[in-house]
mmCIF file as gemmi writes it, N, C-alpha and C atoms, coordinates in Angstrom:
data_model
loop_
_atom_site.group_PDB
_atom_site.id
_atom_site.type_symbol
_atom_site.label_atom_id
_atom_site.label_alt_id
_atom_site.label_comp_id
_atom_site.label_asym_id
_atom_site.label_entity_id
_atom_site.label_seq_id
_atom_site.pdbx_PDB_ins_code
_atom_site.Cartn_x
_atom_site.Cartn_y
_atom_site.Cartn_z
_atom_site.occupancy
_atom_site.B_iso_or_equiv
_atom_site.pdbx_formal_charge
_atom_site.auth_seq_id
_atom_site.auth_asym_id
_atom_site.pdbx_PDB_model_num
ATOM 1 N N . MET Axp A 1 ? -43.496 -55.206 -45.799 1 0 ? 1 A 1
ATOM 2 C CA . MET Axp A 1 ? -43.99 -53.928 -46.258 1 0 ? 1 A 1
ATOM 3 C C . MET Axp A 1 ? -44.311 -53.015 -45.08 1 0 ? 1 A 1
ATOM 4 N N . SER Axp A 2 ? -44.867 -53.626 -44.043 1 0 ? 2 A 1
ATOM 5 C CA . SER Axp A 2 ? -45.211 -52.858 -42.843 1 0 ? 2 A 1
ATOM 6 C C . SER Axp A 2 ? -43.949 -52.296 -42.197 1 0 ? 2 A 1
ATOM 7 N N . ASN Axp A 3 ? -42.894 -53.079 -42.237 1 0 ? 3 A 1
ATOM 8 C CA . ASN Axp A 3 ? -41.621 -52.657 -41.667 1 0 ? 3 A 1
ATOM 9 C C . ASN Axp A 3 ? -41.076 -51.444 -42.413 1 0 ? 3 A 1
ATOM 10 N N . LEU Axp A 4 ? -41.208 -51.436 -43.723 1 0 ? 4 A 1
ATOM 11 C CA . LEU Axp A 4 ? -40.734 -50.331 -44.551 1 0 ? 4 A 1
ATOM 12 C C . LEU Axp A 4 ? -41.528 -49.057 -44.269 1 0 ? 4 A 1
ATOM 13 N N . VAL Axp A 5 ? -42.832 -49.198 -44.087 1 0 ? 5 A 1
ATOM 14 C CA . VAL Axp A 5 ? -43.688 -48.048 -43.78 1 0 ? 5 A 1
ATOM 15 C C . VAL Axp A 5 ? -43.309 -47.472 -42.421 1 0 ? 5 A 1
ATOM 16 N N . ASP Axp A 6 ? -43.036 -48.328 -41.454 1 0 ? 6 A 1
ATOM 17 C CA . ASP Axp A 6 ? -42.622 -47.862 -40.119 1 0 ? 6 A 1
ATOM 18 C C . ASP Axp A 6 ? -41.299 -47.097 -40.188 1 0 ? 6 A 1
ATOM 19 N N . GLU Axp A 7 ? -40.381 -47.609 -40.994 1 0 ? 7 A 1
ATOM 20 C CA . GLU Axp A 7 ? -39.089 -46.929 -41.141 1 0 ? 7 A 1
ATOM 21 C C . GLU Axp A 7 ? -39.261 -45.567 -41.801 1 0 ? 7 A 1
ATOM 22 N N . VAL Axp A 8 ? -40.127 -45.496 -42.81 1 0 ? 8 A 1
ATOM 23 C CA . VAL Axp A 8 ? -40.377 -44.228 -43.494 1 0 ? 8 A 1
ATOM 24 C C . VAL Axp A 8 ? -40.997 -43.232 -42.521 1 0 ? 8 A 1
ATOM 25 N N . ARG Axp A 9 ? -41.957 -43.688 -41.707 1 0 ? 9 A 1
ATOM 26 C CA . ARG Axp A 9 ? -42.576 -42.799 -40.718 1 0 ? 9 A 1
ATOM 27 C C . ARG Axp A 9 ? -41.553 -42.338 -39.676 1 0 ? 9 A 1
ATOM 28 N N . GLN Axp A 10 ? -40.678 -43.242 -39.275 1 0 ? 10 A 1
ATOM 29 C CA . GLN Axp A 10 ? -39.639 -42.876 -38.309 1 0 ? 10 A 1
ATOM 30 C C . GLN Axp A 10 ? -38.692 -41.84 -38.924 1 0 ? 10 A 1
ATOM 31 N N . ILE Axp A 11 ? -38.307 -42.05 -40.165 1 0 ? 11 A 1
ATOM 32 C CA . ILE Axp A 11 ? -37.434 -41.098 -40.854 1 0 ? 11 A 1
ATOM 33 C C . ILE Axp A 11 ? -38.154 -39.773 -41.036 1 0 ? 11 A 1
ATOM 34 N N . GLU Axp A 12 ? -39.449 -39.827 -41.375 1 0 ? 12 A 1
ATOM 35 C CA . GLU Axp A 12 ? -40.23 -38.599 -41.529 1 0 ? 12 A 1
ATOM 36 C C . GLU Axp A 12 ? -40.279 -37.826 -40.208 1 0 ? 12 A 1
ATOM 37 N N . GLY Axp A 13 ? -40.465 -38.536 -39.113 1 0 ? 13 A 1
ATOM 38 C CA . GLY Axp A 13 ? -40.468 -37.89 -37.793 1 0 ? 13 A 1
ATOM 39 C C . GLY Axp A 13 ? -39.118 -37.263 -37.48 1 0 ? 13 A 1
ATOM 40 N N . SER Axp A 14 ? -38.053 -37.97 -37.83 1 0 ? 14 A 1
ATOM 41 C CA . SER Axp A 14 ? -36.71 -37.433 -37.596 1 0 ? 14 A 1
ATOM 42 C C . SER Axp A 14 ? -36.47 -36.185 -38.429 1 0 ? 14 A 1
ATOM 43 N N . VAL Axp A 15 ? -36.921 -36.21 -39.681 1 0 ? 15 A 1
ATOM 44 C CA . VAL Axp A 15 ? -36.745 -35.052 -40.557 1 0 ? 15 A 1
ATOM 45 C C . VAL Axp A 15 ? -37.541 -33.867 -40.022 1 0 ? 15 A 1
ATOM 46 N N . MET Axp A 16 ? -38.754 -34.128 -39.536 1 0 ? 16 A 1
ATOM 47 C CA . MET Axp A 16 ? -39.565 -33.042 -38.977 1 0 ? 16 A 1
ATOM 48 C C . MET Axp A 16 ? -38.907 -32.473 -37.714 1 0 ? 16 A 1
ATOM 49 N N . GLU Axp A 17 ? -38.339 -33.346 -36.91 1 0 ? 17 A 1
ATOM 50 C CA . GLU Axp A 17 ? -37.637 -32.89 -35.699 1 0 ? 17 A 1
ATOM 51 C C . GLU Axp A 17 ? -36.418 -32.053 -36.081 1 0 ? 17 A 1
ATOM 52 N N . ILE Axp A 18 ? -35.686 -32.489 -37.088 1 0 ? 18 A 1
ATOM 53 C CA . ILE Axp A 18 ? -34.527 -31.725 -37.568 1 0 ? 18 A 1
ATOM 54 C C . ILE Axp A 18 ? -34.978 -30.379 -38.107 1 0 ? 18 A 1
ATOM 55 N N . SER Axp A 19 ? -36.089 -30.354 -38.824 1 0 ? 19 A 1
ATOM 56 C CA . SER Axp A 19 ? -36.614 -29.098 -39.36 1 0 ? 19 A 1
ATOM 57 C C . SER Axp A 19 ? -36.995 -28.145 -38.228 1 0 ? 19 A 1
ATOM 58 N N . ARG Axp A 20 ? -37.655 -28.674 -37.192 1 0 ? 20 A 1
ATOM 59 C CA . ARG Axp A 20 ? -38.034 -27.842 -36.045 1 0 ? 20 A 1
ATOM 60 C C . ARG Axp A 20 ? -36.794 -27.296 -35.335 1 0 ? 20 A 1
ATOM 61 N N . LEU Axp A 21 ? -35.804 -28.152 -35.144 1 0 ? 21 A 1
ATOM 62 C CA . LEU Axp A 21 ? -34.567 -27.714 -34.492 1 0 ? 21 A 1
ATOM 63 C C . LEU Axp A 21 ? -33.827 -26.683 -35.338 1 0 ? 21 A 1
ATOM 64 N N . GLN Axp A 22 ? -33.88 -26.844 -36.655 1 0 ? 22 A 1
ATOM 65 C CA . GLN Axp A 22 ? -33.228 -25.88 -37.538 1 0 ? 22 A 1
ATOM 66 C C . GLN Axp A 22 ? -33.917 -24.518 -37.451 1 0 ? 22 A 1
ATOM 67 N N . GLU Axp A 23 ? -35.245 -24.505 -37.336 1 0 ? 23 A 1
ATOM 68 C CA . GLU Axp A 23 ? -35.966 -23.244 -37.172 1 0 ? 23 A 1
ATOM 69 C C . GLU Axp A 23 ? -35.578 -22.563 -35.86 1 0 ? 23 A 1
ATOM 70 N N . ILE Axp A 24 ? -35.487 -23.353 -34.803 1 0 ? 24 A 1
ATOM 71 C CA . ILE Axp A 24 ? -35.065 -22.8 -33.506 1 0 ? 24 A 1
ATOM 72 C C . ILE Axp A 24 ? -33.65 -22.247 -33.611 1 0 ? 24 A 1
ATOM 73 N N . PHE Axp A 25 ? -32.781 -22.992 -34.279 1 0 ? 25 A 1
ATOM 74 C CA . PHE Axp A 25 ? -31.4 -22.554 -34.448 1 0 ? 25 A 1
ATOM 75 C C . PHE Axp A 25 ? -31.335 -21.237 -35.218 1 0 ? 25 A 1
ATOM 76 N N . ALA Axp A 26 ? -32.107 -21.143 -36.31 1 0 ? 26 A 1
ATOM 77 C CA . ALA Axp A 26 ? -32.111 -19.913 -37.112 1 0 ? 26 A 1
ATOM 78 C C . ALA Axp A 26 ? -32.635 -18.744 -36.286 1 0 ? 26 A 1
ATOM 79 N N . GLU Axp A 27 ? -33.656 -18.988 -35.475 1 0 ? 27 A 1
ATOM 80 C CA . GLU Axp A 27 ? -34.207 -17.936 -34.616 1 0 ? 27 A 1
ATOM 81 C C . GLU Axp A 27 ? -33.166 -17.454 -33.607 1 0 ? 27 A 1
ATOM 82 N N . LYS Axp A 28 ? -32.453 -18.389 -33.009 1 0 ? 28 A 1
ATOM 83 C CA . LYS Axp A 28 ? -31.416 -18.023 -32.03 1 0 ? 28 A 1
ATOM 84 C C . LYS Axp A 28 ? -30.27 -17.264 -32.698 1 0 ? 28 A 1
ATOM 85 N N . VAL Axp A 29 ? -29.92 -17.659 -33.907 1 0 ? 29 A 1
ATOM 86 C CA . VAL Axp A 29 ? -28.854 -16.96 -34.634 1 0 ? 29 A 1
ATOM 87 C C . VAL Axp A 29 ? -29.262 -15.518 -34.908 1 0 ? 29 A 1
ATOM 88 N N . LEU Axp A 30 ? -30.52 -15.304 -35.289 1 0 ? 30 A 1
ATOM 89 C CA . LEU Axp A 30 ? -31.001 -13.943 -35.535 1 0 ? 30 A 1
ATOM 90 C C . LEU Axp A 30 ? -30.988 -13.116 -34.251 1 0 ? 30 A 1
ATOM 91 N N . GLN Axp A 31 ? -31.364 -13.736 -33.133 1 0 ? 31 A 1
ATOM 92 C CA . GLN Axp A 31 ? -31.306 -13.024 -31.851 1 0 ? 31 A 1
ATOM 93 C C . GLN Axp A 31 ? -29.865 -12.645 -31.522 1 0 ? 31 A 1
ATOM 94 N N . GLN Axp A 32 ? -28.96 -13.563 -31.73 1 0 ? 32 A 1
ATOM 95 C CA . GLN Axp A 32 ? -27.559 -13.289 -31.436 1 0 ? 32 A 1
ATOM 96 C C . GLN Axp A 32 ? -27.001 -12.22 -32.362 1 0 ? 32 A 1
ATOM 97 N N . GLU Axp A 33 ? -27.48 -12.172 -33.59 1 0 ? 33 A 1
ATOM 98 C CA . GLU Axp A 33 ? -27.005 -11.154 -34.524 1 0 ? 33 A 1
ATOM 99 C C . GLU Axp A 33 ? -27.325 -9.761 -33.996 1 0 ? 33 A 1
ATOM 100 N N . SER Axp A 34 ? -28.547 -9.576 -33.525 1 0 ? 34 A 1
ATOM 101 C CA . SER Axp A 34 ? -28.907 -8.256 -32.994 1 0 ? 34 A 1
ATOM 102 C C . SER Axp A 34 ? -28.124 -7.951 -31.722 1 0 ? 34 A 1
ATOM 103 N N . GLU Axp A 35 ? -27.911 -8.951 -30.88 1 0 ? 35 A 1
ATOM 104 C CA . GLU Axp A 35 ? -27.125 -8.737 -29.666 1 0 ? 35 A 1
ATOM 105 C C . GLU Axp A 35 ? -25.672 -8.409 -30.003 1 0 ? 35 A 1
ATOM 106 N N . ILE Axp A 36 ? -25.125 -9.093 -30.993 1 0 ? 36 A 1
ATOM 107 C CA . ILE Axp A 36 ? -23.742 -8.831 -31.4 1 0 ? 36 A 1
ATOM 108 C C . ILE Axp A 36 ? -23.612 -7.433 -31.984 1 0 ? 36 A 1
ATOM 109 N N . ASP Axp A 37 ? -24.612 -7.004 -32.753 1 0 ? 37 A 1
ATOM 110 C CA . ASP Axp A 37 ? -24.585 -5.633 -33.279 1 0 ? 37 A 1
ATOM 111 C C . ASP Axp A 37 ? -24.592 -4.62 -32.14 1 0 ? 37 A 1
ATOM 112 N N . GLY Axp A 38 ? -25.412 -4.871 -31.118 1 0 ? 38 A 1
ATOM 113 C CA . GLY Axp A 38 ? -25.438 -3.977 -29.958 1 0 ? 38 A 1
ATOM 114 C C . GLY Axp A 38 ? -24.105 -3.951 -29.238 1 0 ? 38 A 1
ATOM 115 N N . ILE Axp A 39 ? -23.508 -5.115 -29.057 1 0 ? 39 A 1
ATOM 116 C CA . ILE Axp A 39 ? -22.197 -5.193 -28.403 1 0 ? 39 A 1
ATOM 117 C C . ILE Axp A 39 ? -21.151 -4.469 -29.237 1 0 ? 39 A 1
ATOM 118 N N . HIS Axp A 40 ? -21.224 -4.625 -30.55 1 0 ? 40 A 1
ATOM 119 C CA . HIS Axp A 40 ? -20.275 -3.94 -31.435 1 0 ? 40 A 1
ATOM 120 C C . HIS Axp A 40 ? -20.382 -2.431 -31.266 1 0 ? 40 A 1
ATOM 121 N N . GLN Axp A 41 ? -21.608 -1.92 -31.223 1 0 ? 41 A 1
ATOM 122 C CA . GLN Axp A 41 ? -21.797 -0.479 -31.045 1 0 ? 41 A 1
ATOM 123 C C . GLN Axp A 41 ? -21.236 -0.022 -29.698 1 0 ? 41 A 1
ATOM 124 N N . LEU Axp A 42 ? -21.446 -0.818 -28.658 1 0 ? 42 A 1
ATOM 125 C CA . LEU Axp A 42 ? -20.907 -0.464 -27.345 1 0 ? 42 A 1
ATOM 126 C C . LEU Axp A 42 ? -19.381 -0.453 -27.349 1 0 ? 42 A 1
ATOM 127 N N . VAL Axp A 43 ? -18.789 -1.426 -28.025 1 0 ? 43 A 1
ATOM 128 C CA . VAL Axp A 43 ? -17.327 -1.497 -28.085 1 0 ? 43 A 1
ATOM 129 C C . VAL Axp A 43 ? -16.762 -0.316 -28.867 1 0 ? 43 A 1
ATOM 130 N N . VAL Axp A 44 ? -17.418 0.042 -29.965 1 0 ? 44 A 1
ATOM 131 C CA . VAL Axp A 44 ? -16.963 1.199 -30.743 1 0 ? 44 A 1
ATOM 132 C C . VAL Axp A 44 ? -17.052 2.46 -29.893 1 0 ? 44 A 1
ATOM 133 N N . GLY Axp A 45 ? -18.159 2.621 -29.169 1 0 ? 45 A 1
ATOM 134 C CA . GLY Axp A 45 ? -18.307 3.783 -28.289 1 0 ? 45 A 1
ATOM 135 C C . GLY Axp A 45 ? -17.26 3.796 -27.192 1 0 ? 45 A 1
ATOM 136 N N . ALA Axp A 46 ? -16.98 2.624 -26.613 1 0 ? 46 A 1
ATOM 137 C CA . ALA Axp A 46 ? -15.967 2.552 -25.562 1 0 ? 46 A 1
ATOM 138 C C . ALA Axp A 46 ? -14.588 2.89 -26.11 1 0 ? 46 A 1
ATOM 139 N N . THR Axp A 47 ? -14.285 2.432 -27.316 1 0 ? 47 A 1
ATOM 140 C CA . THR Axp A 47 ? -12.992 2.744 -27.931 1 0 ? 47 A 1
ATOM 141 C C . THR Axp A 47 ? -12.848 4.243 -28.154 1 0 ? 47 A 1
ATOM 142 N N . GLU Axp A 48 ? -13.922 4.87 -28.622 1 0 ? 48 A 1
ATOM 143 C CA . GLU Axp A 48 ? -13.867 6.319 -28.829 1 0 ? 48 A 1
ATOM 144 C C . GLU Axp A 48 ? -13.711 7.05 -27.496 1 0 ? 48 A 1
ATOM 145 N N . ASN Axp A 49 ? -14.383 6.557 -26.459 1 0 ? 49 A 1
ATOM 146 C CA . ASN Axp A 49 ? -14.244 7.176 -25.14 1 0 ? 49 A 1
ATOM 147 C C . ASN Axp A 49 ? -12.812 7.054 -24.617 1 0 ? 49 A 1
ATOM 148 N N . VAL Axp A 50 ? -12.181 5.912 -24.851 1 0 ? 50 A 1
ATOM 149 C CA . VAL Axp A 50 ? -10.797 5.721 -24.41 1 0 ? 50 A 1
ATOM 150 C C . VAL Axp A 50 ? -9.868 6.67 -25.163 1 0 ? 50 A 1
ATOM 151 N N . LYS Axp A 51 ? -10.088 6.827 -26.469 1 0 ? 51 A 1
ATOM 152 C CA . LYS Axp A 51 ? -9.26 7.758 -27.25 1 0 ? 51 A 1
ATOM 153 C C . LYS Axp A 51 ? -9.42 9.184 -26.735 1 0 ? 51 A 1
ATOM 154 N N . GLU Axp A 52 ? -10.674 9.592 -26.493 1 0 ? 52 A 1
ATOM 155 C CA . GLU Axp A 52 ? -10.91 10.941 -25.972 1 0 ? 52 A 1
ATOM 156 C C . GLU Axp A 52 ? -10.291 11.098 -24.584 1 0 ? 52 A 1
ATOM 157 N N . GLY Axp A 53 ? -10.377 10.056 -23.768 1 0 ? 53 A 1
ATOM 158 C CA . GLY Axp A 53 ? -9.769 10.102 -22.444 1 0 ? 53 A 1
ATOM 159 C C . GLY Axp A 53 ? -8.26 10.252 -22.524 1 0 ? 53 A 1
ATOM 160 N N . ASN Axp A 54 ? -7.632 9.532 -23.441 1 0 ? 54 A 1
ATOM 161 C CA . ASN Axp A 54 ? -6.185 9.662 -23.621 1 0 ? 54 A 1
ATOM 162 C C . ASN Axp A 54 ? -5.808 11.072 -24.05 1 0 ? 54 A 1
ATOM 163 N N . GLU Axp A 55 ? -6.599 11.644 -24.953 1 0 ? 55 A 1
ATOM 164 C CA . GLU Axp A 55 ? -6.322 13.02 -25.385 1 0 ? 55 A 1
ATOM 165 C C . GLU Axp A 55 ? -6.492 13.993 -24.221 1 0 ? 55 A 1
ATOM 166 N N . ASP Axp A 56 ? -7.525 13.794 -23.408 1 0 ? 56 A 1
ATOM 167 C CA . ASP Axp A 56 ? -7.735 14.661 -22.245 1 0 ? 56 A 1
ATOM 168 C C . ASP Axp A 56 ? -6.585 14.54 -21.246 1 0 ? 56 A 1
ATOM 169 N N . ILE Axp A 57 ? -6.086 13.327 -21.061 1 0 ? 57 A 1
ATOM 170 C CA . ILE Axp A 57 ? -4.962 13.123 -20.138 1 0 ? 57 A 1
ATOM 171 C C . ILE Axp A 57 ? -3.715 13.819 -20.666 1 0 ? 57 A 1
ATOM 172 N N . ARG Axp A 58 ? -3.46 13.703 -21.971 1 0 ? 58 A 1
ATOM 173 C CA . ARG Axp A 58 ? -2.3 14.396 -22.547 1 0 ? 58 A 1
ATOM 174 C C . ARG Axp A 58 ? -2.423 15.903 -22.356 1 0 ? 58 A 1
ATOM 175 N N . GLU Axp A 59 ? -3.617 16.429 -22.592 1 0 ? 59 A 1
ATOM 176 C CA . GLU Axp A 59 ? -3.845 17.869 -22.427 1 0 ? 59 A 1
ATOM 177 C C . GLU Axp A 59 ? -3.648 18.28 -20.968 1 0 ? 59 A 1
ATOM 178 N N . ALA Axp A 60 ? -4.13 17.45 -20.043 1 0 ? 60 A 1
ATOM 179 C CA . ALA Axp A 60 ? -3.962 17.759 -18.624 1 0 ? 60 A 1
ATOM 180 C C . ALA Axp A 60 ? -2.489 17.732 -18.229 1 0 ? 60 A 1
ATOM 181 N N . ILE Axp A 61 ? -1.733 16.8 -18.787 1 0 ? 61 A 1
ATOM 182 C CA . ILE Axp A 61 ? -0.296 16.734 -18.488 1 0 ? 61 A 1
ATOM 183 C C . ILE Axp A 61 ? 0.398 17.988 -19.002 1 0 ? 61 A 1
ATOM 184 N N . LYS Axp A 62 ? 0.024 18.427 -20.219 1 0 ? 62 A 1
ATOM 185 C CA . LYS Axp A 62 ? 0.62 19.655 -20.761 1 0 ? 62 A 1
ATOM 186 C C . LYS Axp A 62 ? 0.288 20.849 -19.877 1 0 ? 62 A 1
ATOM 187 N N . ASN Axp A 63 ? -0.983 20.975 -19.515 1 0 ? 63 A 1
ATOM 188 C CA . ASN Axp A 63 ? -1.399 22.102 -18.678 1 0 ? 63 A 1
ATOM 189 C C . ASN Axp A 63 ? -0.727 22.06 -17.314 1 0 ? 63 A 1
ATOM 190 N N . ASN Axp A 64 ? -0.6 20.88 -16.755 1 0 ? 64 A 1
ATOM 191 C CA . ASN Axp A 64 ? 0.031 20.733 -15.453 1 0 ? 64 A 1
ATOM 192 C C . ASN Axp A 64 ? 1.504 21.109 -15.535 1 0 ? 64 A 1
ATOM 193 N N . ALA Axp A 65 ? 2.181 20.732 -16.622 1 0 ? 65 A 1
ATOM 194 C CA . ALA Axp A 65 ? 3.595 21.078 -16.785 1 0 ? 65 A 1
ATOM 195 C C . ALA Axp A 65 ? 3.753 22.59 -16.896 1 0 ? 65 A 1
ATOM 196 N N . GLY Axp A 66 ? 2.89 23.248 -17.648 1 0 ? 66 A 1
ATOM 197 C CA . GLY Axp A 66 ? 2.945 24.707 -17.768 1 0 ? 66 A 1
ATOM 198 C C . GLY Axp A 66 ? 2.69 25.378 -16.433 1 0 ? 66 A 1
ATOM 199 N N . PHE Axp A 67 ? 1.766 24.844 -15.665 1 0 ? 67 A 1
ATOM 200 C CA . PHE Axp A 67 ? 1.462 25.395 -14.349 1 0 ? 67 A 1
ATOM 201 C C . PHE Axp A 67 ? 2.667 25.261 -13.416 1 0 ? 67 A 1
ATOM 202 N N . ARG Axp A 68 ? 3.353 24.126 -13.476 1 0 ? 68 A 1
ATOM 203 C CA . ARG Axp A 68 ? 4.542 23.925 -12.639 1 0 ? 68 A 1
ATOM 204 C C . ARG Axp A 68 ? 5.645 24.918 -12.994 1 0 ? 68 A 1
ATOM 205 N N . VAL Axp A 69 ? 5.797 25.21 -14.283 1 0 ? 69 A 1
ATOM 206 C CA . VAL Axp A 69 ? 6.81 26.185 -14.701 1 0 ? 69 A 1
ATOM 207 C C . VAL Axp A 69 ? 6.485 27.548 -14.117 1 0 ? 69 A 1
ATOM 208 N N . TRP Axp A 70 ? 5.22 27.965 -14.166 1 0 ? 70 A 1
ATOM 209 C CA . TRP Axp A 70 ? 4.832 29.261 -13.604 1 0 ? 70 A 1
ATOM 210 C C . TRP Axp A 70 ? 5.044 29.302 -12.086 1 0 ? 70 A 1
ATOM 211 N N . ILE Axp A 71 ? 4.74 28.228 -11.39 1 0 ? 71 A 1
ATOM 212 C CA . ILE Axp A 71 ? 4.971 28.181 -9.94 1 0 ? 71 A 1
ATOM 213 C C . ILE Axp A 71 ? 6.461 28.287 -9.646 1 0 ? 71 A 1
ATOM 214 N N . LEU Axp A 72 ? 7.282 27.557 -10.389 1 0 ? 72 A 1
ATOM 215 C CA . LEU Axp A 72 ? 8.727 27.622 -10.194 1 0 ? 72 A 1
ATOM 216 C C . LEU Axp A 72 ? 9.242 29.031 -10.465 1 0 ? 72 A 1
ATOM 217 N N . PHE Axp A 73 ? 8.776 29.655 -11.541 1 0 ? 73 A 1
ATOM 218 C CA . PHE Axp A 73 ? 9.176 31.022 -11.854 1 0 ? 73 A 1
ATOM 219 C C . PHE Axp A 73 ? 8.785 31.97 -10.719 1 0 ? 73 A 1
ATOM 220 N N . PHE Axp A 74 ? 7.573 31.829 -10.209 1 0 ? 74 A 1
ATOM 221 C CA . PHE Axp A 74 ? 7.1 32.678 -9.116 1 0 ? 74 A 1
ATOM 222 C C . PHE Axp A 74 ? 7.965 32.499 -7.863 1 0 ? 74 A 1
ATOM 223 N N . LEU Axp A 75 ? 8.286 31.257 -7.522 1 0 ? 75 A 1
ATOM 224 C CA . LEU Axp A 75 ? 9.101 31.009 -6.33 1 0 ? 75 A 1
ATOM 225 C C . LEU Axp A 75 ? 10.52 31.552 -6.496 1 0 ? 75 A 1
ATOM 226 N N . VAL Axp A 76 ? 11.092 31.402 -7.675 1 0 ? 76 A 1
ATOM 227 C CA . VAL Axp A 76 ? 12.438 31.936 -7.921 1 0 ? 76 A 1
ATOM 228 C C . VAL Axp A 76 ? 12.423 33.453 -7.822 1 0 ? 76 A 1
ATOM 229 N N . MET Axp A 77 ? 11.416 34.101 -8.398 1 0 ? 77 A 1
ATOM 230 C CA . MET Axp A 77 ? 11.321 35.565 -8.328 1 0 ? 77 A 1
ATOM 231 C C . MET Axp A 77 ? 11.132 36.035 -6.883 1 0 ? 77 A 1
ATOM 232 N N . CYS Axp A 78 ? 10.321 35.311 -6.117 1 0 ? 78 A 1
ATOM 233 C CA . CYS Axp A 78 ? 10.144 35.669 -4.7 1 0 ? 78 A 1
ATOM 234 C C . CYS Axp A 78 ? 11.459 35.516 -3.942 1 0 ? 78 A 1
ATOM 235 N N . SER Axp A 79 ? 12.195 34.452 -4.242 1 0 ? 79 A 1
ATOM 236 C CA . SER Axp A 79 ? 13.483 34.242 -3.572 1 0 ? 79 A 1
ATOM 237 C C . SER Axp A 79 ? 14.458 35.361 -3.899 1 0 ? 79 A 1
ATOM 238 N N . PHE Axp A 80 ? 14.562 35.717 -5.179 1 0 ? 80 A 1
ATOM 239 C CA . PHE Axp A 80 ? 15.453 36.817 -5.546 1 0 ? 80 A 1
ATOM 240 C C . PHE Axp A 80 ? 14.987 38.139 -4.948 1 0 ? 80 A 1
ATOM 241 N N . SER Axp A 81 ? 13.694 38.344 -4.86 1 0 ? 81 A 1
ATOM 242 C CA . SER Axp A 81 ? 13.177 39.575 -4.235 1 0 ? 81 A 1
ATOM 243 C C . SER Axp A 81 ? 13.566 39.63 -2.769 1 0 ? 81 A 1
ATOM 244 N N . LEU Axp A 82 ? 13.435 38.505 -2.068 1 0 ? 82 A 1
ATOM 245 C CA . LEU Axp A 82 ? 13.831 38.47 -0.658 1 0 ? 82 A 1
ATOM 246 C C . LEU Axp A 82 ? 15.331 38.705 -0.498 1 0 ? 82 A 1
ATOM 247 N N . LEU Axp A 83 ? 16.124 38.087 -1.373 1 0 ? 83 A 1
ATOM 248 C CA . LEU Axp A 83 ? 17.567 38.308 -1.309 1 0 ? 83 A 1
ATOM 249 C C . LEU Axp A 83 ? 17.905 39.772 -1.582 1 0 ? 83 A 1
ATOM 250 N N . PHE Axp A 84 ? 17.255 40.38 -2.559 1 0 ? 84 A 1
ATOM 251 C CA . PHE Axp A 84 ? 17.494 41.783 -2.868 1 0 ? 84 A 1
ATOM 252 C C . PHE Axp A 84 ? 17.092 42.676 -1.695 1 0 ? 84 A 1
ATOM 253 N N . LEU Axp A 85 ? 15.925 42.42 -1.109 1 0 ? 85 A 1
ATOM 254 C CA . LEU Axp A 85 ? 15.474 43.232 0.029 1 0 ? 85 A 1
ATOM 255 C C . LEU Axp A 85 ? 16.4 43.067 1.227 1 0 ? 85 A 1
ATOM 256 N N . ASP Axp A 86 ? 16.889 41.854 1.448 1 0 ? 86 A 1
ATOM 257 C CA . ASP Axp A 86 ? 17.831 41.626 2.549 1 0 ? 86 A 1
ATOM 258 C C . ASP Axp A 86 ? 19.137 42.374 2.285 1 0 ? 86 A 1
ATOM 259 N N . TRP Axp A 87 ? 19.623 42.328 1.052 1 0 ? 87 A 1
ATOM 260 C CA . TRP Axp A 87 ? 20.855 43.035 0.698 1 0 ? 87 A 1
ATOM 261 C C . TRP Axp A 87 ? 20.65 44.543 0.786 1 0 ? 87 A 1
ATOM 262 N N . TYR Axp A 88 ? 19.532 45.034 0.32 1 0 ? 88 A 1
ATOM 263 C CA . TYR Axp A 88 ? 19.247 46.467 0.309 1 0 ? 88 A 1
ATOM 264 C C . TYR Axp A 88 ? 19.066 46.998 1.725 1 0 ? 88 A 1
ATOM 265 N N . ASP Axp A 89 ? 18.47 46.219 2.611 1 0 ? 89 A 1
ATOM 266 C CA . ASP Axp A 89 ? 18.205 46.654 3.985 1 0 ? 89 A 1
ATOM 267 C C . ASP Axp A 89 ? 19.488 46.686 4.805 1 0 ? 89 A 1
ATOM 268 N N . SER Axp A 90 ? 20.455 45.851 4.51 1 0 ? 90 A 1
ATOM 269 C CA . SER Axp A 90 ? 21.674 45.827 5.316 1 0 ? 90 A 1
ATOM 270 C C . SER Axp A 90 ? 22.692 46.738 4.765 1 0 ? 90 A 1
């Protein structure tokens, strides 16, 4: 009978230890949930920043291409002006 009581107490101790560990586990899971939510918000913000950055780069490429066309037009007009002035002077 004494042996049975010892086994029951040992099992009771094990169950209490499992209960304590389960509480710790649940607490850690809740902490991780809040951390994961924070990470999710950061990732969403980073994704939006990357999209906006891509749009800004596309806009800069368009503006740069338009600027190059104007520079080319200006240089061609200057060249023709010089050719005309050289022809007119001689």
